PQR file with spaces between the fields and no chain letter, atoms N, CA, C, O and H, PARSE charges and radii, in Angstrom:
ATOM       1  N    UNK     1      16.648    2.649   14.430 -0.4000 1.5000
ATOM       2  CA   UNK     1      15.844    2.286   13.263 -0.0000 2.0000
ATOM       3  C    UNK     1      14.540    3.090   13.287  0.5500 1.7000
ATOM       4  O    UNK     1      13.882    3.193   14.322 -0.5500 1.4000
ATOM       5  N    UNK     2      14.180    3.654   12.140 -0.4000 1.5000
ATOM       6  CA   UNK     2      12.976    4.461   12.022 -0.0000 2.0000
ATOM       7  C    UNK     2      11.776    3.565   11.752  0.5500 1.7000
ATOM       8  O    UNK     2      11.849    2.645   10.937 -0.5500 1.4000
ATOM       9  H    UNK     2      14.715    3.571   11.299  0.4000 1.0000
ATOM      10  N    UNK     3      10.682    3.836   12.432 -0.4000 1.5000
ATOM      11  CA   UNK     3       9.455    3.064   12.220 -0.0000 2.0000
ATOM      12  C    UNK     3       8.780    3.511   10.929  0.5500 1.7000
ATOM      13  O    UNK     3       8.725    4.704   10.632 -0.5500 1.4000
ATOM      14  H    UNK     3      10.622    4.583   13.094  0.4000 1.0000
ATOM      15  N    UNK     4       8.271    2.561   10.171 -0.4000 1.5000
ATOM      16  CA   UNK     4       7.592    2.875    8.911 -0.0000 2.0000
ATOM      17  C    UNK     4       6.319    3.658    9.188  0.5500 1.7000
ATOM      18  O    UNK     4       5.547    3.311   10.081 -0.5500 1.4000
ATOM      19  H    UNK     4       8.316    1.591   10.413  0.4000 1.0000
ATOM      20  N    UNK     5       6.108    4.705    8.426 -0.4000 1.5000
ATOM      21  CA   UNK     5       4.936    5.542    8.605 -0.0000 2.0000
ATOM      22  C    UNK     5       3.944    5.425    7.453  0.5500 1.7000
ATOM      23  O    UNK     5       2.815    5.906    7.553 -0.5500 1.4000
ATOM      24  H    UNK     5       6.736    4.987    7.700  0.4000 1.0000
ATOM      25  N    UNK     6       4.364    4.783    6.353 -0.4000 1.5000
ATOM      26  CA   UNK     6       3.530    4.693    5.157 -0.0000 2.0000
ATOM      27  C    UNK     6       3.487    3.267    4.642  0.5500 1.7000
ATOM      28  O    UNK     6       4.504    2.575    4.596 -0.5500 1.4000
ATOM      29  H    UNK     6       5.280    4.392    6.272  0.4000 1.0000
ATOM      30  N    UNK     7       2.299    2.840    4.257 -0.4000 1.5000
ATOM      31  CA   UNK     7       2.088    1.476    3.784 -0.0000 2.0000
ATOM      32  C    UNK     7       1.612    1.516    2.332  0.5500 1.7000
ATOM      33  O    UNK     7       0.729    2.298    1.979 -0.5500 1.4000
ATOM      34  H    UNK     7       1.473    3.402    4.295  0.4000 1.0000
ATOM      35  N    UNK     8       2.206    0.667    1.498 -0.4000 1.5000
ATOM      36  CA   UNK     8       1.731    0.486    0.123 -0.0000 2.0000
ATOM      37  C    UNK     8       0.824   -0.730    0.138  0.5500 1.7000
ATOM      38  O    UNK     8       1.245   -1.828    0.502 -0.5500 1.4000
ATOM      39  H    UNK     8       2.923    0.032    1.785  0.4000 1.0000
ATOM      40  N    UNK     9      -0.427   -0.526   -0.262 -0.4000 1.5000
ATOM      41  CA   UNK     9      -1.440   -1.582   -0.286 -0.0000 2.0000
ATOM      42  C    UNK     9      -1.703   -2.007   -1.724  0.5500 1.7000
ATOM      43  O    UNK     9      -1.529   -1.230   -2.662 -0.5500 1.4000
ATOM      44  H    UNK     9      -0.768    0.366   -0.558  0.4000 1.0000
ATOM      45  N    UNK    10      -2.128   -3.263   -1.876 -0.4000 1.5000
ATOM      46  CA   UNK    10      -2.549   -3.784   -3.179 -0.0000 2.0000
ATOM      47  C    UNK    10      -3.891   -4.475   -3.005  0.5500 1.7000
ATOM      48  O    UNK    10      -4.103   -5.200   -2.032 -0.5500 1.4000
ATOM      49  H    UNK    10      -2.269   -3.895   -1.114  0.4000 1.0000
ATOM      50  N    UNK    11      -4.787   -4.251   -3.943 -0.4000 1.5000
ATOM      51  CA   UNK    11      -6.060   -4.972   -3.971 -0.0000 2.0000
ATOM      52  C    UNK    11      -6.113   -5.771   -5.260  0.5500 1.7000
ATOM      53  O    UNK    11      -5.936   -5.224   -6.348 -0.5500 1.4000
ATOM      54  H    UNK    11      -4.614   -3.663   -4.733  0.4000 1.0000
ATOM      55  N    UNK    12      -6.362   -7.083   -5.131 -0.4000 1.5000
ATOM      56  CA   UNK    12      -6.403   -7.933   -6.321 -0.0000 2.0000
ATOM      57  C    UNK    12      -7.795   -7.950   -6.942  0.5500 1.7000
ATOM      58  O    UNK    12      -8.707   -7.271   -6.471 -0.5500 1.4000
ATOM      59  H    UNK    12      -6.506   -7.528   -4.247  0.4000 1.0000
ATOM      60  N    UNK    13      -7.942   -8.732   -8.000 -0.4000 1.5000
ATOM      61  CA   UNK    13      -9.199   -8.798   -8.747 -0.0000 2.0000
ATOM      62  C    UNK    13     -10.371   -9.320   -7.920  0.5500 1.7000
ATOM      63  O    UNK    13     -11.529   -9.063   -8.251 -0.5500 1.4000
ATOM      64  H    UNK    13      -7.201   -9.284   -8.382  0.4000 1.0000
ATOM      65  N    UNK    14     -10.077  -10.044   -6.858 -0.4000 1.5000
ATOM      66  CA   UNK    14     -11.127  -10.599   -5.998 -0.0000 2.0000
ATOM      67  C    UNK    14     -11.456   -9.719   -4.802  0.5500 1.7000
ATOM      68  O    UNK    14     -12.268  -10.100   -3.958 -0.5500 1.4000
ATOM      69  H    UNK    14      -9.137  -10.253   -6.590  0.4000 1.0000
ATOM      70  N    UNK    15     -10.837   -8.552   -4.720 -0.4000 1.5000
ATOM      71  CA   UNK    15     -11.098   -7.635   -3.618 -0.0000 2.0000
ATOM      72  C    UNK    15     -10.250   -7.882   -2.385  0.5500 1.7000
ATOM      73  O    UNK    15     -10.436   -7.215   -1.366 -0.5500 1.4000
ATOM      74  H    UNK    15     -10.178   -8.243   -5.405  0.4000 1.0000
ATOM      75  N    UNK    16      -9.315   -8.832   -2.456 -0.4000 1.5000
ATOM      76  CA   UNK    16      -8.420   -9.094   -1.330 -0.0000 2.0000
ATOM      77  C    UNK    16      -7.355   -8.012   -1.261  0.5500 1.7000
ATOM      78  O    UNK    16      -6.810   -7.600   -2.284 -0.5500 1.4000
ATOM      79  H    UNK    16      -9.164   -9.373   -3.284  0.4000 1.0000
ATOM      80  N    UNK    17      -7.062   -7.553   -0.045 -0.4000 1.5000
ATOM      81  CA   UNK    17      -6.082   -6.481    0.148 -0.0000 2.0000
ATOM      82  C    UNK    17      -4.871   -6.996    0.894  0.5500 1.7000
ATOM      83  O    UNK    17      -4.982   -7.777    1.839 -0.5500 1.4000
ATOM      84  H    UNK    17      -7.506   -7.888    0.786  0.4000 1.0000
ATOM      85  N    UNK    18      -3.691   -6.532    0.440 -0.4000 1.5000
ATOM      86  CA   UNK    18      -2.425   -6.985    1.002 -0.0000 2.0000
ATOM      87  C    UNK    18      -1.462   -5.823    1.156  0.5500 1.7000
ATOM      88  O    UNK    18      -1.479   -4.883    0.362 -0.5500 1.4000
ATOM      89  H    UNK    18      -3.602   -5.897   -0.327  0.4000 1.0000
ATOM      90  N    UNK    19      -0.627   -5.888    2.175 -0.4000 1.5000
ATOM      91  CA   UNK    19       0.460   -4.928    2.321 -0.0000 2.0000
ATOM      92  C    UNK    19       1.579   -5.359    1.387  0.5500 1.7000
ATOM      93  O    UNK    19       2.030   -6.503    1.443 -0.5500 1.4000
ATOM      94  H    UNK    19      -0.612   -6.652    2.820  0.4000 1.0000
ATOM      95  N    UNK    20       2.029   -4.457    0.533 -0.4000 1.5000
ATOM      96  CA   UNK    20       3.126   -4.725   -0.384 -0.0000 2.0000
ATOM      97  C    UNK    20       4.454   -4.435    0.321  0.5500 1.7000
ATOM      98  O    UNK    20       5.367   -5.260    0.310 -0.5500 1.4000
ATOM      99  H    UNK    20       1.663   -3.527    0.487  0.4000 1.0000
ATOM     100  N    UNK    21       4.547   -3.257    0.931 -0.4000 1.5000
ATOM     101  CA   UNK    21       5.751   -2.829    1.623 -0.0000 2.0000
ATOM     102  C    UNK    21       5.417   -1.648    2.516  0.5500 1.7000
ATOM     103  O    UNK    21       4.332   -1.075    2.422 -0.5500 1.4000
ATOM     104  H    UNK    21       3.806   -2.587    0.940  0.4000 1.0000
ATOM     105  N    UNK    22       6.336   -1.292    3.367 -0.4000 1.5000
ATOM     106  CA   UNK    22       6.198   -0.089    4.194 -0.0000 2.0000
ATOM     107  C    UNK    22       7.439    0.765    3.994  0.5500 1.7000
ATOM     108  O    UNK    22       8.528    0.255    3.731 -0.5500 1.4000
ATOM     109  H    UNK    22       7.218   -1.757    3.444  0.4000 1.0000
ATOM     110  N    UNK    23       7.258    2.065    4.122 -0.4000 1.5000
ATOM     111  CA   UNK    23       8.354    3.023    3.967 -0.0000 2.0000
ATOM     112  C    UNK    23       8.217    4.113    5.031  0.5500 1.7000
ATOM     113  O    UNK    23       7.114    4.411    5.490 -0.5500 1.4000
ATOM     114  H    UNK    23       6.373    2.480    4.335  0.4000 1.0000
ATOM     115  N    UNK    24       9.333    4.691    5.411 -0.4000 1.5000
ATOM     116  CA   UNK    24       9.337    5.768    6.397 -0.0000 2.0000
ATOM     117  C    UNK    24       8.933    7.102    5.773  0.5500 1.7000
ATOM     118  O    UNK    24       8.438    7.995    6.462 -0.5500 1.4000
ATOM     119  H    UNK    24      10.229    4.449    5.039  0.4000 1.0000
ATOM     120  N    UNK    25       9.149    7.229    4.468 -0.4000 1.5000
ATOM     121  CA   UNK    25       8.896    8.489    3.762 -0.0000 2.0000
ATOM     122  C    UNK    25       7.776    8.274    2.748  0.5500 1.7000
ATOM     123  O    UNK    25       7.819    7.336    1.952 -0.5500 1.4000
ATOM     124  H    UNK    25       9.551    6.504    3.909  0.4000 1.0000
ATOM     125  N    UNK    26       6.782    9.146    2.784 -0.4000 1.5000
ATOM     126  CA   UNK    26       5.633    8.988    1.885 -0.0000 2.0000
ATOM     127  C    UNK    26       6.038    8.988    0.414  0.5500 1.7000
ATOM     128  O    UNK    26       5.512    8.198   -0.370 -0.5500 1.4000
ATOM     129  H    UNK    26       6.747    9.909    3.431  0.4000 1.0000
ATOM     130  N    UNK    27       6.960    9.859    0.034 -0.4000 1.5000
ATOM     131  CA   UNK    27       7.378    9.930   -1.370 -0.0000 2.0000
ATOM     132  C    UNK    27       7.938    8.593   -1.853  0.5500 1.7000
ATOM     133  O    UNK    27       7.712    8.200   -2.997 -0.5500 1.4000
ATOM     134  H    UNK    27       7.387   10.501    0.671  0.4000 1.0000
ATOM     135  N    UNK    28       8.664    7.900   -0.988 -0.4000 1.5000
ATOM     136  CA   UNK    28       9.199    6.590   -1.349 -0.0000 2.0000
ATOM     137  C    UNK    28       8.072    5.572   -1.534  0.5500 1.7000
ATOM     138  O    UNK    28       8.107    4.763   -2.461 -0.5500 1.4000
ATOM     139  H    UNK    28       8.847    8.219   -0.058  0.4000 1.0000
ATOM     140  N    UNK    29       7.087    5.617   -0.660 -0.4000 1.5000
ATOM     141  CA   UNK    29       5.940    4.717   -0.776 -0.0000 2.0000
ATOM     142  C    UNK    29       5.158    5.005   -2.056  0.5500 1.7000
ATOM     143  O    UNK    29       4.735    4.078   -2.747 -0.5500 1.4000
ATOM     144  H    UNK    29       7.059    6.274    0.093  0.4000 1.0000
ATOM     145  N    UNK    30       4.967    6.272   -2.369 -0.4000 1.5000
ATOM     146  CA   UNK    30       4.257    6.652   -3.599 -0.0000 2.0000
ATOM     147  C    UNK    30       5.019    6.166   -4.831  0.5500 1.7000
ATOM     148  O    UNK    30       4.409    5.754   -5.817 -0.5500 1.4000
ATOM     149  H    UNK    30       5.310    7.025   -1.807  0.4000 1.0000
ATOM     150  N    UNK    31       6.344    6.211   -4.776 -0.4000 1.5000
ATOM     151  CA   UNK    31       7.163    5.741   -5.887 -0.0000 2.0000
ATOM     152  C    UNK    31       6.989    4.239   -6.103  0.5500 1.7000
ATOM     153  O    UNK    31       6.870    3.784   -7.240 -0.5500 1.4000
ATOM     154  H    UNK    31       6.840    6.545   -3.974  0.4000 1.0000
ATOM     155  N    UNK    32       6.974    3.476   -5.021 -0.4000 1.5000
ATOM     156  CA   UNK    32       6.763    2.030   -5.123 -0.0000 2.0000
ATOM     157  C    UNK    32       5.395    1.752   -5.742  0.5500 1.7000
ATOM     158  O    UNK    32       5.280    0.922   -6.644 -0.5500 1.4000
ATOM     159  H    UNK    32       7.071    3.846   -4.097  0.4000 1.0000
ATOM     160  N    UNK    33       4.356    2.441   -5.260 -0.4000 1.5000
ATOM     161  CA   UNK    33       3.006    2.236   -5.792 -0.0000 2.0000
ATOM     162  C    UNK    33       2.956    2.572   -7.288  0.5500 1.7000
ATOM     163  O    UNK    33       2.335    1.849   -8.067 -0.5500 1.4000
ATOM     164  H    UNK    33       4.449    3.114   -4.527  0.4000 1.0000
ATOM     165  N    UNK    34       3.600    3.650   -7.681 -0.4000 1.5000
ATOM     166  CA   UNK    34       3.616    4.050   -9.095 -0.0000 2.0000
ATOM     167  C    UNK    34       4.342    3.011   -9.950  0.5500 1.7000
ATOM     168  O    UNK    34       3.906    2.705  -11.059 -0.5500 1.4000
ATOM     169  H    UNK    34       4.105    4.238   -7.049  0.4000 1.0000
ATOM     170  N    UNK    35       5.452    2.468   -9.435 -0.4000 1.5000
ATOM     171  CA   UNK    35       6.186    1.435  -10.169 -0.0000 2.0000
ATOM     172  C    UNK    35       5.330    0.190  -10.357  0.5500 1.7000
ATOM     173  O    UNK    35       5.332   -0.414  -11.429 -0.5500 1.4000
ATOM     174  H    UNK    35       5.807    2.716   -8.534  0.4000 1.0000
ATOM     175  N    UNK    36       4.608   -0.186   -9.328 -0.4000 1.5000
ATOM     176  CA   UNK    36       3.753   -1.372   -9.411 -0.0000 2.0000
ATOM     177  C    UNK    36       2.617   -1.137  -10.410  0.5500 1.7000
ATOM     178  O    UNK    36       2.313   -2.018  -11.215 -0.5500 1.4000
ATOM     179  H    UNK    36       4.607    0.305   -8.457  0.4000 1.0000
ATOM     180  N    UNK    37       1.996    0.026  -10.366 -0.4000 1.5000
ATOM     181  CA   UNK    37       0.915    0.335  -11.310 -0.0000 2.0000
ATOM     182  C    UNK    37       1.407    0.367  -12.744  0.5500 1.7000
ATOM     183  O    UNK    37       0.683   -0.028  -13.657 -0.5500 1.4000
ATOM     184  H    UNK    37       2.242    0.741   -9.713  0.4000 1.0000
ATOM     185  N    UNK    38       2.633    0.833  -12.953 -0.4000 1.5000
ATOM     186  CA   UNK    38       3.200    0.948  -14.302 -0.0000 2.0000
ATOM     187  C    UNK    38       3.397   -0.409  -14.963  0.5500 1.7000
ATOM     188  O    UNK    38       3.556   -0.484  -16.182 -0.5500 1.4000
ATOM     189  H    UNK    38       3.221    1.154  -12.211  0.4000 1.0000
ATOM     190  N    UNK    39       3.388   -1.474  -14.183 -0.4000 1.5000
ATOM     191  CA   UNK    39       3.561   -2.817  -14.739 -0.0000 2.0000
ATOM     192  C    UNK    39       2.349   -3.250  -15.557  0.5500 1.7000
ATOM     193  O    UNK    39       2.429   -4.225  -16.305 -0.5500 1.4000
ATOM     194  H    UNK    39       3.259   -1.413  -13.193  0.4000 1.0000
ATOM     195  N    UNK    40       1.236   -2.547  -15.429 -0.4000 1.5000
ATOM     196  CA   UNK    40       0.081   -2.814  -16.256 -0.0000 2.0000
ATOM     197  C    UNK    40      -0.846   -3.907  -15.767  0.5500 1.7000
ATOM     198  O    UNK    40      -1.745   -4.315  -16.503 -0.5500 1.4000
ATOM     199  H    UNK    40       1.171   -1.755  -14.821  0.4000 1.0000
ATOM     200  N    UNK    41      -0.659   -4.395  -14.554 -0.4000 1.5000
ATOM     201  CA   UNK    41      -1.570   -5.399  -14.011 -0.0000 2.0000
ATOM     202  C    UNK    41      -2.881   -4.740  -13.609  0.5500 1.7000
ATOM     203  O    UNK    41      -2.949   -3.517  -13.485 -0.5500 1.4000
ATOM     204  H    UNK    41       0.071   -4.064  -13.956  0.4000 1.0000
ATOM     205  N    UNK    42      -3.908   -5.531  -13.407 -0.4000 1.5000
ATOM     206  CA   UNK    42      -5.222   -4.999  -13.067 -0.0000 2.0000
ATOM     207  C    UNK    42      -5.377   -4.674  -11.584  0.5500 1.7000
ATOM     208  O    UNK    42      -6.407   -4.133  -11.181 -0.5500 1.4000
ATOM     209  H    UNK    42      -3.853   -6.524  -13.508  0.4000 1.0000
ATOM     210  N    UNK    43      -4.381   -4.991  -10.771 -0.4000 1.5000
ATOM     211  CA   UNK    43      -4.485   -4.708   -9.347 -0.0000 2.0000
ATOM     212  C    UNK    43      -4.451   -3.205   -9.091  0.5500 1.7000
ATOM     213  O    UNK    43      -3.920   -2.425   -9.881 -0.5500 1.4000
ATOM     214  H    UNK    43      -3.545   -5.430  -11.098  0.4000 1.0000
ATOM     215  N    UNK    44      -5.035   -2.831   -7.961 -0.4000 1.5000
ATOM     216  CA   UNK    44      -5.074   -1.440   -7.531 -0.0000 2.0000
ATOM     217  C    UNK    44      -4.036   -1.255   -6.435  0.5500 1.7000
ATOM     218  O    UNK    44      -3.945   -2.081   -5.528 -0.5500 1.4000
ATOM     219  H    UNK    44      -5.466   -3.465   -7.319  0.4000 1.0000
ATOM     220  N    UNK    45      -3.253   -0.187   -6.503 -0.4000 1.5000
ATOM     221  CA   UNK    45      -2.237    0.127   -5.496 -0.0000 2.0000
ATOM     222  C    UNK    45      -2.502    1.503   -4.926  0.5500 1.7000
ATOM     223  O    UNK    45      -2.917    2.409   -5.648 -0.5500 1.4000
ATOM     224  H    UNK    45      -3.327    0.484   -7.241  0.4000 1.0000
ATOM     225  N    UNK    46      -2.262    1.667   -3.616 -0.4000 1.5000
ATOM     226  CA   UNK    46      -2.395    2.978   -2.993 -0.0000 2.0000
ATOM     227  C    UNK    46      -1.531    3.040   -1.748  0.5500 1.7000
ATOM     228  O    UNK    46      -1.064    2.020   -1.240 -0.5500 1.4000
ATOM     229  H    UNK    46      -1.924    0.931   -3.030  0.4000 1.0000
ATOM     230  N    UNK    47      -1.326    4.266   -1.266 -0.4000 1.5000
ATOM     231  CA   UNK    47      -0.497    4.517   -0.083 -0.0000 2.0000
ATOM     232  C    UNK    47      -1.385    5.080    1.013  0.5500 1.7000
ATOM     233  O    UNK    47      -2.240    5.929    0.761 -0.5500 1.4000
ATOM     234  H    UNK    47      -1.706    5.095   -1.678  0.4000 1.0000
ATOM     235  N    UNK    48      -1.175    4.596    2.237 -0.4000 1.5000
ATOM     236  CA   UNK    48      -1.928    5.099    3.392 -0.0000 2.0000
ATOM     237  C    UNK    48      -0.993    5.179    4.588  0.5500 1.7000
ATOM     238  O    UNK    48       0.013    4.472    4.661 -0.5500 1.4000
ATOM     239  H    UNK    48      -0.480    3.905    2.442  0.4000 1.0000
ATOM     240  N    UNK    49      -1.339    6.040    5.508 -0.4000 1.5000
ATOM     241  CA   UNK    49      -0.566    6.144    6.748 -0.0000 2.0000
ATOM     242  C    UNK    49      -0.618    4.805    7.478  0.5500 1.7000
ATOM     243  O    UNK    49      -1.655    4.141    7.489 -0.5500 1.4000
ATOM     244  H    UNK    49      -2.156    6.614    5.448  0.4000 1.0000
ATOM     245  N    UNK    50       0.493    4.413    8.082 -0.4000 1.5000
ATOM     246  CA   UNK    50       0.584    3.118    8.751 -0.0000 2.0000
ATOM     247  C    UNK    50      -0.396    2.997    9.911  0.5500 1.7000
ATOM     248  O    UNK    50      -0.837    1.893   10.230 -0.5500 1.4000
ATOM     249  H    UNK    50       1.335    4.953    8.073  0.4000 1.0000
ATOM     250  N    UNK    51      -0.740    4.097   10.540 -0.4000 1.5000
ATOM     251  CA   UNK    51      -1.645    4.048   11.693 -0.0000 2.0000
ATOM     252  C    UNK    51      -3.112    4.163   11.296  0.5500 1.7000
ATOM     253  O    UNK    51      -3.979    4.297   12.160 -0.5500 1.4000
ATOM     254  H    UNK    51      -0.382    4.994   10.281  0.4000 1.0000
ATOM     255  N    UNK    52      -3.398    4.113    9.993 -0.4000 1.5000
ATOM     256  CA   UNK    52      -4.751    4.260    9.474 -0.0000 2.0000
ATOM     257  C    UNK    52      -5.286    2.892    9.030  0.5500 1.7000
ATOM     258  O    UNK    52      -4.796    2.345    8.042 -0.5500 1.4000
ATOM     259  H    UNK    52      -2.694    4.004    9.291  0.4000 1.0000
ATOM     260  N    UNK    53      -6.268    2.329    9.726 -0.4000 1.5000
ATOM     261  CA   UNK    53      -6.822    1.031    9.315 -0.0000 2.0000
ATOM     262  C    UNK    53      -7.482    1.148    7.943  0.5500 1.7000
ATOM     263  O    UNK    53      -8.090    2.166    7.613 -0.5500 1.4000
ATOM     264  H    UNK    53      -6.666    2.774   10.529  0.4000 1.0000
ATOM     265  N    UNK    54      -7.349    0.098    7.164 -0.4000 1.5000
ATOM     266  CA   UNK    54      -7.929    0.071    5.823 -0.0000 2.0000
ATOM     267  C    UNK    54      -9.250   -0.690    5.841  0.5500 1.7000
ATOM     268  O    UNK    54      -9.357   -1.722    6.503 -0.5500 1.4000
ATOM     269  H    UNK    54      -6.855   -0.729    7.432  0.4000 1.0000
ATOM     270  N    UNK    55     -10.247   -0.200    5.130 -0.4000 1.5000
ATOM     271  CA   UNK    55     -11.538   -0.895    5.076 -0.0000 2.0000
ATOM     272  C    UNK    55     -11.367   -2.294    4.507  0.5500 1.7000
ATOM     273  O    UNK    55     -10.613   -2.497    3.556 -0.5500 1.4000
ATOM     274  H    UNK    55     -10.160    0.639    4.592  0.4000 1.0000
ATOM     275  N    UNK    56     -12.057   -3.241    5.082 -0.4000 1.5000
ATOM     276  CA   UNK    56     -12.050   -4.597    4.569 -0.0000 2.0000
ATOM     277  C    UNK    56     -10.878   -5.440    5.023  0.5500 1.7000
ATOM     278  O    UNK    56     -10.761   -6.592    4.603 -0.5500 1.4000
ATOM     279  H    UNK    56     -12.670   -3.077    5.855  0.4000 1.0000
ATOM     280  N    UNK    57      -9.996   -4.904    5.875 -0.4000 1.5000
ATOM     281  CA   UNK    57      -8.840   -5.673    6.321 -0.0000 2.0000
ATOM     282  C    UNK    57      -9.054   -6.287    7.686  0.5500 1.7000
ATOM     283  O    UNK    57      -8.208   -7.044    8.163 -0.5500 1.4000
ATOM     284  H    UNK    57     -10.091   -3.968    6.216  0.4000 1.0000
ATOM     285  N    UNK    58     -10.176   -5.974    8.327 -0.4000 1.5000
ATOM     286  CA   UNK    58     -10.437   -6.494    9.638 -0.0000 2.0000
ATOM     287  C    UNK    58      -9.787   -5.675   10.739  0.5500 1.7000
ATOM     288  O    UNK    58      -9.940   -5.991   11.919 -0.5500 1.4000
ATOM     289  H    UNK    58     -10.863   -5.360    7.940  0.4000 1.0000
ATOM     290  N    UNK    59      -9.065   -4.630   10.369 -0.4000 1.5000
ATOM     291  CA   UNK    59      -8.418   -3.763   11.367 -0.0000 2.0000
ATOM     292  C    UNK    59      -9.459   -2.852   11.993  0.5500 1.7000
ATOM     293  O    UNK    59     -10.343   -2.332   11.312 -0.5500 1.4000
ATOM     294  H    UNK    59      -8.940   -4.374    9.410  0.4000 1.0000
ATOM     295  N    UNK    60      -9.342   -2.668   13.289 -0.4000 1.5000
ATOM     296  CA   UNK    60     -10.302   -1.802   13.991 -0.0000 2.0000
ATOM     297  C    UNK    60      -9.688   -0.477   14.318  0.5500 1.7000
ATOM     298  O    UNK    60     -10.346    0.379   14.908 -0.5500 1.4000
ATOM     299  H    UNK    60      -8.624   -3.091   13.842  0.4000 1.0000
């Protein structure tokens, strides 16, 4: 089994951040983020490397 290298993040209207899904291939993660954004909700979606801590998540 391949370890996920890319994380799709979501930030809601209150600034809370959540992992939506993880993917082994960046292009797949970008596709998921684009699909979520296309739904027209006000949340923000982005892709980051799995080993990269995100600001505001408490990760060091």
